[in-house]
C-alpha positions in Angstrom: -15.6 -8.4 17.5 -12.2 -9.2 15.8 -10.4 -6.2 14.3 -11.0 -7.2 10.7 -14.7 -7.4 11.2 -14.7 -4.1 13.0 -12.9 -2.5 10.0 -15.3 -4.1 7.5 -18.3 -2.8 9.5 -16.9 0.7 9.6 -16.1 0.5 5.9 -19.7 -0.6 5.2 -20.7 2.8 6.6 -18.0 4.8 4.8 -16.4 2.8 1.9 -14.5 5.9 0.8 -12.5 6.3 4.0 -8.9 6.1 3.0 -7.5 5.3 6.4 -10.0 2.5 7.1 -9.2 0.9 3.7 -5.5 1.1 4.5 -6.0 -0.4 7.9 -8.0 -3.3 6.5 -5.3 -3.8 3.8 -2.6 -4.1 6.5 -4.8 -6.4 8.6 -5.3 -8.7 5.6 -1.6 -8.8 4.7 -0.9 -9.4 8.4 -3.0 -12.6 8.4 -1.5 -13.8 5.1 -4.2 -12.6 2.7 -1.7 -10.8 0.4 -4.0 -10.7 -2.6 -6.9 -9.2 -0.6 -4.5 -6.8 1.1 -3.0 -5.7 -2.3 -6.5 -5.2 -3.7 -7.4 -3.0 -0.8 -4.1 -1.0 -1.2 -5.0 -0.5 -4.9 -8.3 0.9 -3.7 -6.5 3.3 -1.3 -4.4 4.6 -4.2 -7.5 5.1 -6.3 -9.2 7.0 -3.5 -6.1 9.1 -2.6 -3.3 8.9 -5.1 -1.1 10.9 -2.6 -1.4 8.3 0.2 2.3 7.4 0.1 2.4 4.5 2.5 0.0 2.5 0.2 2.6 2.5 -2.6 5.4 1.1 -0.4 3.2 -1.5 1.3 1.7 -2.7 -2.0 5.2 -2.7 -3.7 6.5 -4.8 -0.8 3.7 -7.3 -1.1 4.0 -7.5 -4.9 7.8 -8.1 -4.6 7.2 -11.0 -2.1 4.8 -12.6 -4.6 7.4 -12.3 -7.3 5.6 -9.5 -9.2 8.8 -7.5 -9.6 7.6 -5.3 -12.6 4.5 -4.2 -10.7 6.5 -3.6 -7.6 9.0 -1.4 -9.5 6.1 0.5 -11.1 4.5 1.2 -7.7 7.9 2.2 -6.2 8.5 4.8 -8.9 5.0 6.2 -8.6 5.4 6.2 -4.8 8.7 8.0 -4.9 7.2 10.7 -7.1 4.3 11.2 -4.7 6.6 11.2 -1.7 8.9 13.8 -3.3 5.9 16.0 -4.1 4.8 15.7 -0.5 8.3 16.4 0.9 8.5 13.0 2.6 12.2 12.3 2.3 12.0 9.3 4.6 9.5 7.6 2.3 11.7 8.5 -0.7 14.7 6.9 0.9 12.8 3.8 2.0 11.2 3.2 -1.4 14.4 4.1 -3.2 16.2 1.4 -1.2 13.7 -1.2 -2.2 13.8 0.0 -5.8 17.6 -0.4 -5.8 17.3 -3.9 -4.4 14.8 -5.0 -6.9 16.5 -3.3 -9.8 20.0 -4.6 -9.0 
């Protein structure tokens, strides 16, 4: 069974699983389904507003699609969450993309 189908089957059993939702989002983005991936990342952020990687990945996808304002919004929220979690690497990574998009 392909990975996407495996993830979807597991999510059918536990639709609230944050990691499975994130993994499916990354799988979708990886095969070129940016809108499906972003929708799944938005779901991850609903389920767990402190899941920092979802902010960065969604912001990157939004930026690639030309949705700069949404990307900036996600980066600002993600940086706040990363700071609260003490994740300096994520703060720097998102800060770099924020500076690129803002400048």
